[in-house]
All heavy atoms as a GROMACS GRO file, in nm:
protein
  600
    1VAL      N    1  -0.389  -0.910  -0.819
    1VAL     CA    2  -0.474  -0.896  -0.701
    1VAL      C    3  -0.413  -0.976  -0.588
    1VAL      O    4  -0.371  -1.090  -0.608
    1VAL     CB    5  -0.617  -0.947  -0.729
    1VAL    CG1    6  -0.699  -0.949  -0.603
    1VAL    CG2    7  -0.685  -0.864  -0.834
    2SER      N    8  -0.410  -0.916  -0.471
    2SER     CA    9  -0.374  -0.987  -0.349
    2SER      C   10  -0.484  -0.963  -0.247
    2SER      O   11  -0.531  -0.850  -0.233
    2SER     CB   12  -0.241  -0.937  -0.293
    2SER     OG   13  -0.135  -0.969  -0.378
    3ARG      N   14  -0.522  -1.070  -0.179
    3ARG     CA   15  -0.627  -1.060  -0.079
    3ARG      C   16  -0.571  -1.088   0.060
    3ARG      O   17  -0.469  -1.153   0.075
    3ARG     CB   18  -0.739  -1.159  -0.110
    3ARG     CG   19  -0.818  -1.123  -0.234
    3ARG     CD   20  -0.918  -1.233  -0.266
    3ARG     NE   21  -1.010  -1.204  -0.373
    3ARG     CZ   22  -0.980  -1.187  -0.500
    3ARG    NH1   23  -0.856  -1.190  -0.538
    3ARG    NH2   24  -1.071  -1.165  -0.591
    4ASP      N   25  -0.641  -1.040   0.160
    4ASP     CA   26  -0.606  -1.063   0.300
    4ASP      C   27  -0.466  -1.014   0.337
    4ASP      O   28  -0.395  -1.078   0.413
    4ASP     CB   29  -0.623  -1.211   0.337
    4ASP     CG   30  -0.767  -1.256   0.323
    4ASP    OD1   31  -0.857  -1.177   0.356
    4ASP    OD2   32  -0.789  -1.370   0.278
    5LEU      N   33  -0.428  -0.901   0.279
    5LEU     CA   34  -0.303  -0.837   0.320
    5LEU      C   35  -0.325  -0.769   0.454
    5LEU      O   36  -0.437  -0.732   0.489
    5LEU     CB   37  -0.260  -0.733   0.216
    5LEU     CG   38  -0.229  -0.785   0.076
    5LEU    CD1   39  -0.202  -0.668  -0.018
    5LEU    CD2   40  -0.112  -0.881   0.079
    6LYS      N   41  -0.218  -0.749   0.526
    6LYS     CA   42  -0.224  -0.679   0.654
    6LYS      C   43  -0.143  -0.551   0.644
    6LYS      O   44  -0.039  -0.547   0.578
    6LYS     CB   45  -0.168  -0.766   0.765
    6LYS     CG   46  -0.248  -0.893   0.786
    6LYS     CD   47  -0.180  -0.981   0.888
    6LYS     CE   48  -0.253  -1.113   0.897
    6LYS     NZ   49  -0.176  -1.210   0.975
    7PHE      N   50  -0.189  -0.447   0.711
    7PHE     CA   51  -0.113  -0.323   0.721
    7PHE      C   52   0.003  -0.344   0.819
    7PHE      O   53  -0.016  -0.399   0.927
    7PHE     CB   54  -0.201  -0.210   0.777
    7PHE     CG   55  -0.306  -0.161   0.682
    7PHE    CD1   56  -0.436  -0.205   0.692
    7PHE    CD2   57  -0.275  -0.069   0.583
    7PHE    CE1   58  -0.535  -0.158   0.607
    7PHE    CE2   59  -0.371  -0.022   0.496
    7PHE     CZ   60  -0.502  -0.068   0.508
    8LYS      N   61   0.123  -0.301   0.781
    8LYS     CA   62   0.236  -0.304   0.873
    8LYS      C   63   0.246  -0.175   0.954
    8LYS      O   64   0.307  -0.174   1.060
    8LYS     CB   65   0.367  -0.326   0.796
    8LYS     CG   66   0.382  -0.464   0.738
    8LYS     CD   67   0.386  -0.570   0.843
    8LYS     CE   68   0.521  -0.574   0.912
    8LYS     NZ   69   0.536  -0.682   1.007
    9SER      N   70   0.187  -0.069   0.901
    9SER     CA   71   0.185   0.059   0.973
    9SER      C   72   0.070   0.142   0.917
    9SER      O   73   0.013   0.108   0.813
    9SER     CB   74   0.317   0.134   0.956
    9SER     OG   75   0.338   0.164   0.820
   10LYS      N   76   0.038   0.249   0.985
   10LYS     CA   77  -0.069   0.337   0.940
   10LYS      C   78  -0.030   0.403   0.808
   10LYS      O   79   0.084   0.448   0.792
   10LYS     CB   80  -0.093   0.444   1.046
   10LYS     CG   81  -0.208   0.536   1.016
   10LYS     CD   82  -0.228   0.636   1.128
   10LYS     CE   83  -0.340   0.731   1.089
   10LYS     NZ   84  -0.364   0.830   1.193
   11PRO      N   85  -0.122   0.408   0.709
   11PRO     CA   86  -0.092   0.477   0.584
   11PRO      C   87  -0.053   0.622   0.608
   11PRO      O   88  -0.109   0.688   0.695
   11PRO     CB   89  -0.223   0.468   0.505
   11PRO     CG   90  -0.291   0.347   0.561
   11PRO     CD   91  -0.255   0.348   0.707
   12ARG      N   92   0.045   0.669   0.532
   12ARG     CA   93   0.096   0.805   0.548
   12ARG      C   94   0.060   0.888   0.426
   12ARG      O   95   0.083   0.846   0.312
   12ARG     CB   96   0.247   0.800   0.566
   12ARG     CG   97   0.309   0.935   0.596
   12ARG     CD   98   0.454   0.917   0.626
   12ARG     NE   99   0.522   0.866   0.507
   12ARG     CZ  100   0.644   0.899   0.471
   12ARG    NH1  101   0.715   0.981   0.545
   12ARG    NH2  102   0.698   0.850   0.363
   13LEU      N  103   0.003   1.004   0.448
   13LEU     CA  104  -0.031   1.095   0.339
   13LEU      C  105   0.096   1.165   0.292
   13LEU      O  106   0.163   1.232   0.369
   13LEU     CB  107  -0.135   1.198   0.387
   13LEU     CG  108  -0.185   1.297   0.283
   13LEU    CD1  109  -0.260   1.226   0.172
   13LEU    CD2  110  -0.276   1.400   0.350
   14LEU      N  111   0.130   1.145   0.164
   14LEU     CA  112   0.249   1.209   0.107
   14LEU      C  113   0.217   1.347   0.052
   14LEU      O  114   0.293   1.441   0.069
   14LEU     CB  115   0.308   1.123  -0.005
   14LEU     CG  116   0.358   0.986   0.034
   14LEU    CD1  117   0.411   0.913  -0.088
   14LEU    CD2  118   0.467   0.996   0.140
   15ARG      N  119   0.107   1.356  -0.018
   15ARG     CA  120   0.057   1.481  -0.074
   15ARG      C  121  -0.091   1.458  -0.104
   15ARG      O  122  -0.140   1.349  -0.080
   15ARG     CB  123   0.135   1.522  -0.198
   15ARG     CG  124   0.137   1.422  -0.310
   15ARG     CD  125   0.228   1.466  -0.426
   15ARG     NE  126   0.240   1.365  -0.526
   15ARG     CZ  127   0.329   1.266  -0.524
   15ARG    NH1  128   0.414   1.258  -0.424
   15ARG    NH2  129   0.333   1.177  -0.619
   16ALA      N  130  -0.157   1.557  -0.158
   16ALA     CA  131  -0.302   1.547  -0.182
   16ALA      C  132  -0.340   1.412  -0.242
   16ALA      O  133  -0.292   1.377  -0.349
   16ALA     CB  134  -0.348   1.660  -0.273
   17ASN      N  135  -0.420   1.339  -0.173
   17ASN     CA  136  -0.473   1.206  -0.205
   17ASN      C  137  -0.371   1.103  -0.257
   17ASN      O  138  -0.403   1.016  -0.334
   17ASN     CB  139  -0.596   1.215  -0.296
   17ASN     CG  140  -0.572   1.271  -0.435
   17ASN    OD1  141  -0.461   1.308  -0.468
   17ASN    ND2  142  -0.675   1.280  -0.514
   18THR      N  143  -0.247   1.112  -0.210
   18THR     CA  144  -0.146   1.011  -0.239
   18THR      C  145  -0.096   0.954  -0.107
   18THR      O  146  -0.046   1.027  -0.022
   18THR     CB  147  -0.027   1.071  -0.317
   18THR    OG1  148  -0.076   1.125  -0.440
   18THR    CG2  149   0.078   0.966  -0.347
   19TYR      N  150  -0.113   0.824  -0.092
   19TYR     CA  151  -0.076   0.756   0.032
   19TYR      C  152   0.038   0.658   0.010
   19TYR      O  153   0.049   0.596  -0.096
   19TYR     CB  154  -0.195   0.678   0.089
   19TYR     CG  155  -0.299   0.766   0.151
   19TYR    CD1  156  -0.404   0.817   0.076
   19TYR    CD2  157  -0.292   0.800   0.285
   19TYR    CE1  158  -0.500   0.898   0.134
   19TYR    CE2  159  -0.388   0.881   0.344
   19TYR     CZ  160  -0.491   0.929   0.267
   19TYR     OH  161  -0.585   1.009   0.325
   20LYS      N  162   0.120   0.643   0.113
   20LYS     CA  163   0.226   0.543   0.115
   20LYS      C  164   0.194   0.451   0.232
   20LYS      O  165   0.162   0.498   0.342
   20LYS     CB  166   0.361   0.609   0.136
   20LYS     CG  167   0.476   0.512   0.146
   20LYS     CD  168   0.606   0.589   0.165
   20LYS     CE  169   0.725   0.500   0.174
   20LYS     NZ  170   0.849   0.578   0.187
   21LEU      N  171   0.199   0.322   0.209
   21LEU     CA  172   0.173   0.227   0.316
   21LEU      C  173   0.259   0.103   0.296
   21LEU      O  174   0.313   0.081   0.188
   21LEU     CB  175   0.024   0.189   0.321
   21LEU     CG  176  -0.042   0.145   0.192
   21LEU    CD1  177  -0.142   0.033   0.223
   21LEU    CD2  178  -0.118   0.262   0.133
   22TRP      N  179   0.273   0.028   0.401
   22TRP     CA  180   0.346  -0.099   0.398
   22TRP      C  181   0.245  -0.209   0.424
   22TRP      O  182   0.167  -0.201   0.518
   22TRP     CB  183   0.456  -0.100   0.503
   22TRP     CG  184   0.570  -0.010   0.467
   22TRP    CD1  185   0.580   0.122   0.495
   22TRP    CD2  186   0.686  -0.045   0.395
   22TRP    NE1  187   0.697   0.173   0.444
   22TRP    CE2  188   0.765   0.071   0.382
   22TRP    CE3  189   0.733  -0.164   0.338
   22TRP    CZ2  190   0.887   0.071   0.317
   22TRP    CZ3  191   0.855  -0.164   0.274
   22TRP    CH2  192   0.931  -0.046   0.264
   23VAL      N  193   0.247  -0.313   0.340
   23VAL     CA  194   0.155  -0.425   0.353
   23VAL      C  195   0.233  -0.556   0.354
   23VAL      O  196   0.344  -0.564   0.302
   23VAL     CB  197   0.050  -0.426   0.240
   23VAL    CG1  198  -0.041  -0.304   0.250
   23VAL    CG2  199   0.114  -0.432   0.102
   24THR      N  200   0.172  -0.658   0.413
   24THR     CA  201   0.235  -0.789   0.419
   24THR      C  202   0.132  -0.900   0.404
   24THR      O  203   0.015  -0.881   0.437
   24THR     CB  204   0.311  -0.807   0.552
   24THR    OG1  205   0.382  -0.932   0.549
   24THR    CG2  206   0.218  -0.805   0.672
   25ASP      N  207   0.178  -1.011   0.353
   25ASP     CA  208   0.096  -1.132   0.350
   25ASP      C  209   0.151  -1.233   0.450
   25ASP      O  210   0.121  -1.350   0.445
   25ASP     CB  211   0.091  -1.191   0.209
   25ASP     CG  212   0.226  -1.243   0.161
   25ASP    OD1  213   0.328  -1.231   0.234
   25ASP    OD2  214   0.231  -1.297   0.049
   26ASP      N  215   0.232  -1.188   0.543
   26ASP     CA  216   0.302  -1.265   0.647
   26ASP      C  217   0.426  -1.337   0.594
   26ASP      O  218   0.497  -1.400   0.670
   26ASP     CB  219   0.211  -1.364   0.719
   26ASP     CG  220   0.112  -1.294   0.811
   26ASP    OD1  221   0.147  -1.187   0.866
   26ASP    OD2  222   0.000  -1.346   0.827
   27ASN      N  223   0.451  -1.328   0.463
   27ASN     CA  224   0.574  -1.383   0.406
   27ASN      C  225   0.661  -1.272   0.348
   27ASN      O  226   0.781  -1.272   0.368
   27ASN     CB  227   0.542  -1.485   0.294
   27ASN     CG  228   0.479  -1.610   0.349
   27ASN    OD1  229   0.525  -1.668   0.446
   27ASN    ND2  230   0.369  -1.651   0.287
   28ILE      N  231   0.598  -1.182   0.275
   28ILE     CA  232   0.668  -1.071   0.210
   28ILE      C  233   0.604  -0.940   0.252
   28ILE      O  234   0.481  -0.930   0.259
   28ILE     CB  235   0.662  -1.085   0.056
   28ILE    CG1  236   0.733  -1.214   0.011
   28ILE    CG2  237   0.724  -0.964  -0.013
   28ILE    CD1  238   0.715  -1.245  -0.135
   29THR      N  239   0.685  -0.840   0.280
   29THR     CA  240   0.637  -0.706   0.313
   29THR      C  241   0.682  -0.612   0.202
   29THR      O  242   0.798  -0.614   0.162
   29THR     CB  243   0.694  -0.658   0.448
   29THR    OG1  244   0.650  -0.749   0.550
   29THR    CG2  245   0.647  -0.518   0.482
   30CYS      N  246   0.587  -0.531   0.152
   30CYS     CA  247   0.616  -0.438   0.043
   30CYS      C  248   0.562  -0.300   0.073
   30CYS      O  249   0.459  -0.285   0.139
   30CYS     CB  250   0.552  -0.486  -0.088
   30CYS     SG  251   0.627  -0.630  -0.160
   31GLU      N  252   0.631  -0.203   0.017
   31GLU     CA  253   0.582  -0.066   0.018
   31GLU      C  254   0.478  -0.053  -0.093
   31GLU      O  255   0.493  -0.112  -0.200
   31GLU     CB  256   0.699   0.028  -0.009
   31GLU     CG  257   0.661   0.173  -0.020
   31GLU     CD  258   0.781   0.257  -0.061
   31GLU    OE1  259   0.837   0.233  -0.170
   31GLU    OE2  260   0.816   0.346   0.017
   32ALA      N  261   0.372   0.023  -0.067
   32ALA     CA  262   0.269   0.046  -0.168
   32ALA      C  263   0.238   0.195  -0.174
   32ALA      O  264   0.238   0.264  -0.071
   32ALA     CB  265   0.143  -0.032  -0.135
   33ILE      N  266   0.214   0.244  -0.295
   33ILE     CA  267   0.179   0.385  -0.318
   33ILE      C  268   0.044   0.387  -0.387
   33ILE      O  269   0.022   0.313  -0.483
   33ILE     CB  270   0.284   0.454  -0.407
   33ILE    CG1  271   0.421   0.455  -0.342
   33ILE    CG2  272   0.240   0.595  -0.444
   33ILE    CD1  273   0.436   0.548  -0.226
   34GLY      N  274  -0.045   0.471  -0.337
   34GLY     CA  275  -0.177   0.483  -0.398
   34GLY      C  276  -0.214   0.627  -0.423
   34GLY      O  277  -0.201   0.711  -0.334
   35ASN      N  278  -0.258   0.656  -0.544
   35ASN     CA  279  -0.306   0.790  -0.581
   35ASN      C  280  -0.457   0.786  -0.596
   35ASN      O  281  -0.511   0.687  -0.642
   35ASN     CB  282  -0.245   0.836  -0.714
   35ASN     CG  283  -0.096   0.854  -0.704
   35ASN    OD1  284  -0.047   0.914  -0.612
   35ASN    ND2  285  -0.024   0.799  -0.800
   36GLY      N  286  -0.523   0.894  -0.559
   36GLY     CA  287  -0.667   0.904  -0.580
   36GLY      C  288  -0.748   0.839  -0.471
   36GLY      O  289  -0.864   0.805  -0.492
   37PHE      N  290  -0.691   0.820  -0.354
   37PHE     CA  291  -0.763   0.758  -0.244
   37PHE      C  292  -0.799   0.856  -0.134
   37PHE      O  293  -0.815   0.820  -0.019
   37PHE     CB  294  -0.682   0.642  -0.185
   37PHE     CG  295  -0.661   0.530  -0.282
   37PHE    CD1  296  -0.538   0.509  -0.341
   37PHE    CD2  297  -0.766   0.446  -0.316
   37PHE    CE1  298  -0.519   0.405  -0.432
   37PHE    CE2  299  -0.748   0.342  -0.407
   37PHE     CZ  300  -0.623   0.322  -0.465
   38ASP      N  301  -0.809   0.984  -0.169
   38ASP     CA  302  -0.844   1.086  -0.071
   38ASP      C  303  -0.980   1.055  -0.010
   38ASP      O  304  -1.075   1.024  -0.080
   38ASP     CB  305  -0.848   1.224  -0.137
   38ASP     CG  306  -0.857   1.335  -0.034
   38ASP    OD1  307  -0.796   1.321   0.073
   38ASP    OD2  308  -0.926   1.434  -0.062
   39GLY      N  309  -0.987   1.062   0.121
   39GLY     CA  310  -1.113   1.035   0.190
   39GLY      C  311  -1.151   0.889   0.189
   39GLY      O  312  -1.265   0.852   0.216
   40PHE      N  313  -1.055   0.800   0.158
   40PHE     CA  314  -1.084   0.658   0.149
   40PHE      C  315  -1.127   0.602   0.283
   40PHE      O  316  -1.201   0.506   0.289
   40PHE     CB  317  -0.961   0.584   0.096
   40PHE     CG  318  -0.990   0.442   0.060
   40PHE    CD1  319  -1.052   0.410  -0.061
   40PHE    CD2  320  -0.955   0.339   0.144
   40PHE    CE1  321  -1.077   0.280  -0.096
   40PHE    CE2  322  -0.981   0.208   0.110
   40PHE     CZ  323  -1.042   0.178  -0.011
   41GLY      N  324  -1.083   0.664   0.390
   41GLY     CA  325  -1.125   0.621   0.523
   41GLY      C  326  -1.050   0.500   0.572
   41GLY      O  327  -1.109   0.395   0.594
   42PHE      N  328  -0.920   0.511   0.588
   42PHE     CA  329  -0.844   0.401   0.643
   42PHE      C  330  -0.889   0.382   0.787
   42PHE      O  331  -0.851   0.456   0.877
   42PHE     CB  332  -0.693   0.433   0.637
   42PHE     CG  333  -0.641   0.437   0.497
   42PHE    CD1  334  -0.616   0.557   0.433
   42PHE    CD2  335  -0.617   0.319   0.429
   42PHE    CE1  336  -0.566   0.560   0.304
   42PHE    CE2  337  -0.568   0.321   0.298
   42PHE     CZ  338  -0.542   0.441   0.237
   43ALA      N  339  -0.973   0.284   0.808
   43ALA     CA  340  -1.039   0.263   0.936
   43ALA      C  341  -0.940   0.232   1.048
   43ALA      O  342  -0.944   0.292   1.154
   43ALA     CB  343  -1.142   0.152   0.924
   44GLY      N  344  -0.852   0.143   1.022
   44GLY     CA  345  -0.754   0.105   1.123
   44GLY      C  346  -0.663  -0.001   1.068
   44GLY      O  347  -0.703  -0.079   0.981
   45ILE      N  348  -0.543  -0.006   1.118
   45ILE     CA  349  -0.447  -0.099   1.062
   45ILE      C  350  -0.473  -0.243   1.104
   45ILE      O  351  -0.406  -0.334   1.056
   45ILE     CB  352  -0.302  -0.057   1.092
   45ILE    CG1  353  -0.273  -0.059   1.241
   45ILE    CG2  354  -0.271   0.078   1.032
   45ILE    CD1  355  -0.126  -0.039   1.274
   46GLU      N  356  -0.570  -0.266   1.191
   46GLU     CA  357  -0.603  -0.404   1.228
   46GLU      C  358  -0.691  -0.469   1.121
   46GLU      O  359  -0.712  -0.589   1.122
   46GLU     CB  360  -0.672  -0.409   1.364
   46GLU     CG  361  -0.811  -0.349   1.368
   46GLU     CD  362  -0.812  -0.195   1.381
   46GLU    OE1  363  -0.708  -0.134   1.403
   46GLU    OE2  364  -0.921  -0.139   1.370
   47ASN      N  365  -0.742  -0.390   1.027
   47ASN     CA  366  -0.826  -0.443   0.919
   47ASN      C  367  -0.739  -0.509   0.812
   47ASN      O  368  -0.621  -0.482   0.801
   47ASN     CB  369  -0.908  -0.331   0.855
   47ASN     CG  370  -1.007  -0.270   0.952
   47ASN    OD1  371  -0.997  -0.289   1.072
   47ASN    ND2  372  -1.103  -0.198   0.900
   48SER      N  373  -0.802  -0.596   0.731
   48SER     CA  374  -0.730  -0.656   0.619
   48SER      C  375  -0.759  -0.578   0.491
   48SER      O  376  -0.853  -0.499   0.485
   48SER     CB  377  -0.769  -0.803   0.603
   48SER     OG  378  -0.905  -0.815   0.572
   49LEU      N  379  -0.678  -0.603   0.391
   49LEU     CA  380  -0.682  -0.524   0.269
   49LEU      C  381  -0.674  -0.617   0.149
   49LEU      O  382  -0.592  -0.710   0.147
   49LEU     CB  383  -0.561  -0.429   0.269
   49LEU     CG  384  -0.528  -0.352   0.143
   49LEU    CD1  385  -0.629  -0.240   0.123
   49LEU    CD2  386  -0.388  -0.295   0.153
   50SER      N  387  -0.759  -0.595   0.051
   50SER     CA  388  -0.746  -0.658  -0.080
   50SER      C  389  -0.703  -0.548  -0.176
   50SER      O  390  -0.757  -0.438  -0.172
   50SER     CB  391  -0.879  -0.718  -0.126
   50SER     OG  392  -0.917  -0.823  -0.041
   51ALA      N  393  -0.604  -0.578  -0.260
   51ALA     CA  394  -0.549  -0.473  -0.345
   51ALA      C  395  -0.526  -0.520  -0.488
   51ALA      O  396  -0.487  -0.634  -0.512
   51ALA     CB  397  -0.416  -0.425  -0.287
   52VAL      N  398  -0.553  -0.429  -0.582
   52VAL     CA  399  -0.517  -0.446  -0.722
   52VAL      C  400  -0.400  -0.351  -0.746
   52VAL      O  401  -0.409  -0.233  -0.711
   52VAL     CB  402  -0.636  -0.411  -0.815
   52VAL    CG1  403  -0.595  -0.424  -0.961
   52VAL    CG2  404  -0.756  -0.497  -0.783
   53TYR      N  405  -0.293  -0.400  -0.804
   53TYR     CA  406  -0.172  -0.318  -0.816
   53TYR      C  407  -0.086  -0.364  -0.933
   53TYR      O  408  -0.106  -0.472  -0.989
   53TYR     CB  409  -0.090  -0.326  -0.688
   53TYR     CG  410  -0.055  -0.467  -0.648
   53TYR    CD1  411   0.057  -0.530  -0.699
   53TYR    CD2  412  -0.136  -0.538  -0.560
   53TYR    CE1  413   0.088  -0.660  -0.665
   53TYR    CE2  414  -0.106  -0.668  -0.525
   53TYR     CZ  415   0.006  -0.728  -0.578
   53TYR     OH  416   0.036  -0.859  -0.544
   54SER      N  417   0.009  -0.280  -0.968
   54SER     CA  418   0.115  -0.315  -1.062
   54SER      C  419   0.246  -0.312  -0.984
   54SER      O  420   0.276  -0.212  -0.917
   54SER     CB  421   0.125  -0.212  -1.174
   54SER     OG  422   0.010  -0.212  -1.253
   55PRO      N  423   0.323  -0.419  -0.988
   55PRO     CA  424   0.452  -0.416  -0.920
   55PRO      C  425   0.550  -0.330  -1.000
   55PRO      O  426   0.544  -0.324  -1.122
   55PRO     CB  427   0.496  -0.563  -0.919
   55PRO     CG  428   0.421  -0.626  -1.031
   55PRO     CD  429   0.294  -0.547  -1.048
   56SER      N  430   0.637  -0.261  -0.928
   56SER     CA  431   0.739  -0.179  -0.992
   56SER      C  432   0.865  -0.180  -0.907
   56SER      O  433   0.864  -0.231  -0.794
   56SER     CB  434   0.688  -0.036  -1.012
   56SER     OG  435   0.666   0.026  -0.888
   57ILE      N  436   0.970  -0.125  -0.961
   57ILE     CA  437   1.097  -0.113  -0.887
   57ILE      C  438   1.114   0.033  -0.848
   57ILE      O  439   1.109   0.121  -0.934
   57ILE     CB  440   1.217  -0.159  -0.971
   57ILE    CG1  441   1.201  -0.306  -1.014
   57ILE    CG2  442   1.348  -0.138  -0.895
   57ILE    CD1  443   1.199  -0.405  -0.900
   58ASN      N  444   1.132   0.057  -0.720
   58ASN     CA  445   1.157   0.192  -0.669
   58ASN      C  446   1.307   0.203  -0.642
   58ASN      O  447   1.363   0.123  -0.568
   58ASN     CB  448   1.077   0.214  -0.540
   58ASN     CG  449   1.099   0.352  -0.483
   58ASN    OD1  450   1.115   0.449  -0.556
   58ASN    ND2  451   1.099   0.361  -0.351
   59GLU      N  452   1.370   0.300  -0.703
   59GLU     CA  453   1.512   0.325  -0.679
   59GLU      C  454   1.528   0.457  -0.607
   59GLU      O  455   1.480   0.560  -0.654
   59GLU     CB  456   1.588   0.325  -0.811
   59GLU     CG  457   1.588   0.190  -0.877
   59GLU     CD  458   1.675   0.185  -1.001
   59GLU    OE1  459   1.769   0.266  -1.011
   59GLU    OE2  460   1.647   0.100  -1.086
   60TRP      N  461   1.592   0.452  -0.489
   60TRP     CA  462   1.612   0.572  -0.410
   60TRP      C  463   1.743   0.560  -0.336
   60TRP      O  464   1.770   0.459  -0.270
   60TRP     CB  465   1.495   0.589  -0.312
   60TRP     CG  466   1.493   0.722  -0.245
   60TRP    CD1  467   1.474   0.844  -0.303
   60TRP    CD2  468   1.512   0.747  -0.106
   60TRP    NE1  469   1.479   0.943  -0.209
   60TRP    CE2  470   1.502   0.886  -0.086
   60TRP    CE3  471   1.535   0.667   0.004
   60TRP    CZ2  472   1.516   0.946   0.039
   60TRP    CZ3  473   1.549   0.725   0.128
   60TRP    CH2  474   1.538   0.863   0.143
   61GLN      N  475   1.826   0.657  -0.352
   61GLN     CA  476   1.959   0.662  -0.291
   61GLN      C  477   2.040   0.536  -0.320
   61GLN      O  478   2.106   0.480  -0.234
   61GLN     CB  479   1.948   0.686  -0.140
   61GLN     CG  480   1.892   0.821  -0.105
   61GLN     CD  481   1.894   0.851   0.043
   61GLN    OE1  482   1.913   0.762   0.127
   61GLN    NE2  483   1.876   0.977   0.076
   62GLY      N  484   2.031   0.490  -0.445
   62GLY     CA  485   2.109   0.374  -0.487
   62GLY      C  486   2.054   0.239  -0.444
   62GLY      O  487   2.118   0.137  -0.468
   63ILE      N  488   1.938   0.236  -0.380
   63ILE     CA  489   1.878   0.111  -0.334
   63ILE      C  490   1.752   0.084  -0.415
   63ILE      O  491   1.667   0.172  -0.430
   63ILE     CB  492   1.844   0.118  -0.184
   63ILE    CG1  493   1.973   0.143  -0.103
   63ILE    CG2  494   1.774  -0.009  -0.137
   63ILE    CD1  495   1.949   0.172   0.043
   64SER      N  496   1.740  -0.039  -0.466
   64SER     CA  497   1.623  -0.080  -0.542
   64SER      C  498   1.534  -0.170  -0.457
   64SER      O  499   1.583  -0.266  -0.397
   64SER     CB  500   1.665  -0.157  -0.668
   64SER     OG  501   1.743  -0.076  -0.751
   65THR      N  502   1.405  -0.139  -0.453
   65THR     CA  503   1.310  -0.219  -0.377
   65THR      C  504   1.182  -0.238  -0.460
   65THR      O  505   1.154  -0.160  -0.551
   65THR     CB  506   1.271  -0.153  -0.244
   65THR    OG1  507   1.217  -0.023  -0.271
   65THR    CG2  508   1.391  -0.139  -0.150
   66ILE      N  509   1.107  -0.341  -0.426
   66ILE     CA  510   0.978  -0.362  -0.491
   66ILE      C  511   0.878  -0.264  -0.432
   66ILE      O  512   0.872  -0.244  -0.311
   66ILE     CB  513   0.928  -0.506  -0.467
   66ILE    CG1  514   1.023  -0.605  -0.533
   66ILE    CG2  515   0.785  -0.523  -0.520
   66ILE    CD1  516   0.994  -0.749  -0.498
   67GLN      N  517   0.800  -0.202  -0.519
   67GLN     CA  518   0.696  -0.109  -0.476
   67GLN      C  519   0.568  -0.144  -0.552
   67GLN      O  520   0.573  -0.168  -0.672
   67GLN     CB  521   0.736   0.035  -0.505
   67GLN     CG  522   0.638   0.138  -0.456
   67GLN     CD  523   0.686   0.278  -0.488
   67GLN    OE1  524   0.689   0.318  -0.604
   67GLN    NE2  525   0.725   0.350  -0.386
   68LEU      N  526   0.458  -0.150  -0.482
   68LEU     CA  527   0.329  -0.178  -0.544
   68LEU      C  528   0.260  -0.047  -0.577
   68LEU      O  529   0.244   0.037  -0.489
   68LEU     CB  530   0.242  -0.262  -0.451
   68LEU     CG  531   0.306  -0.388  -0.392
   68LEU    CD1  532   0.207  -0.456  -0.298
   68LEU    CD2  533   0.353  -0.480  -0.502
   69LYS      N  534   0.219  -0.029  -0.701
   69LYS     CA  535   0.143   0.090  -0.741
   69LYS      C  536  -0.004   0.051  -0.738
   69LYS      O  537  -0.052  -0.022  -0.826
   69LYS     CB  538   0.186   0.138  -0.878
   69LYS     CG  539   0.328   0.192  -0.876
   69LYS     CD  540   0.361   0.266  -1.001
   69LYS     CE  541   0.500   0.325  -0.985
   69LYS     NZ  542   0.535   0.411  -1.096
   70LEU      N  543  -0.073   0.097  -0.634
   70LEU     CA  544  -0.212   0.059  -0.612
   70LEU      C  545  -0.304   0.118  -0.719
   70LEU      O  546  -0.296   0.235  -0.750
   70LEU     CB  547  -0.258   0.105  -0.474
   70LEU     CG  548  -0.187   0.042  -0.355
   70LEU    CD1  549  -0.227   0.110  -0.227
   70LEU    CD2  550  -0.214  -0.106  -0.350
   71LYS      N  551  -0.390   0.033  -0.771
   71LYS     CA  552  -0.491   0.078  -0.867
   71LYS      C  553  -0.629   0.081  -0.802
   71LYS      O  554  -0.710   0.166  -0.832
   71LYS     CB  555  -0.491  -0.015  -0.987
   71LYS     CG  556  -0.355  -0.020  -1.055
   71LYS     CD  557  -0.366  -0.062  -1.196
   71LYS     CE  558  -0.229  -0.067  -1.261
   71LYS     NZ  559  -0.182   0.061  -1.302
   72ASP      N  560  -0.654  -0.012  -0.710
   72ASP     CA  561  -0.779  -0.017  -0.635
   72ASP      C  562  -0.754  -0.099  -0.510
   72ASP      O  563  -0.663  -0.183  -0.506
   72ASP     CB  564  -0.890  -0.080  -0.719
   72ASP     CG  565  -1.030  -0.049  -0.667
   72ASP    OD1  566  -1.042   0.035  -0.576
   72ASP    OD2  567  -1.125  -0.109  -0.716
   73MET      N  568  -0.836  -0.075  -0.409
   73MET     CA  569  -0.823  -0.153  -0.287
   73MET      C  570  -0.955  -0.155  -0.211
   73MET      O  571  -1.040  -0.067  -0.229
   73MET     CB  572  -0.710  -0.102  -0.199
   73MET     CG  573  -0.723   0.038  -0.151
   73MET     SD  574  -0.576   0.082  -0.057
   73MET     CE  575  -0.593   0.256  -0.054
   74ARG      N  576  -0.968  -0.254  -0.127
   74ARG     CA  577  -1.086  -0.269  -0.043
   74ARG      C  578  -1.040  -0.311   0.097
   74ARG      O  579  -0.964  -0.404   0.112
   74ARG     CB  580  -1.179  -0.377  -0.099
   74ARG     CG  581  -1.304  -0.397  -0.013
   74ARG     CD  582  -1.391  -0.506  -0.063
   74ARG     NE  583  -1.428  -0.482  -0.202
   74ARG     CZ  584  -1.480  -0.572  -0.282
   74ARG    NH1  585  -1.501  -0.694  -0.238
   74ARG    NH2  586  -1.510  -0.543  -0.406
   75ILE      N  587  -1.087  -0.237   0.194
   75ILE     CA  588  -1.054  -0.267   0.333
   75ILE      C  589  -1.171  -0.342   0.394
   75ILE      O  590  -1.287  -0.300   0.380
   75ILE     CB  591  -1.023  -0.138   0.411
   75ILE    CG1  592  -0.901  -0.070   0.351
   75ILE    CG2  593  -1.001  -0.170   0.558
   75ILE    CD1  594  -0.870   0.064   0.410
   76SER      N  595  -1.141  -0.452   0.463
   76SER     CA  596  -1.249  -0.529   0.527
   76SER      C  597  -1.220  -0.554   0.672
   76SER      O  598  -1.117  -0.528   0.722
   76SER     CB  599  -1.269  -0.661   0.454
   76SER     OG  600  -1.149  -0.732   0.442
   0.00000   0.00000   0.00000
């Protein structure tokens, strides 16, 4: 669980109810992927986010990065 994360950009819909977003705690910025959040109502990127996730390694075009697989989240 991480609390008081900030959105780095507006969440992007990849496909039906799957979102990609970038979050930061002001020290580390990570990509996050969430499934099953259709109609979640991302109010605005000025809001803070608490998230439950599993960290994973995303490999794309030979580059490995940390990616958070969102299990639940709360926007405040």
